Steps between C-alpha positions, in 0.01 A plus 500: 500500500649832399556787735247719316236227525554467874491876549178520299335225707612667822363836390166344398475319832566820694244697299239227550572493872457878524169484313374216717588679821339824379162336440263515796269197494217689672510778243512248216196314636304823539582595142390157375172526694440849360562374145264206554228727639530723192472193277188385684345845457570497126359148469185593692439801281562292185249237622239767581527642149453153350191417707 
């Protein structure tokens, strides 16, 4: 394995670790719930128009 390949893998691993540690699971779950609620609202309104 070349030195550049190892350095690249190390850099990618560090960046991924920083991104993982920056994500707050509670915030992510709240965002997912908000997105799902918006989807349900759009689906309800679509169904009402069709009925």
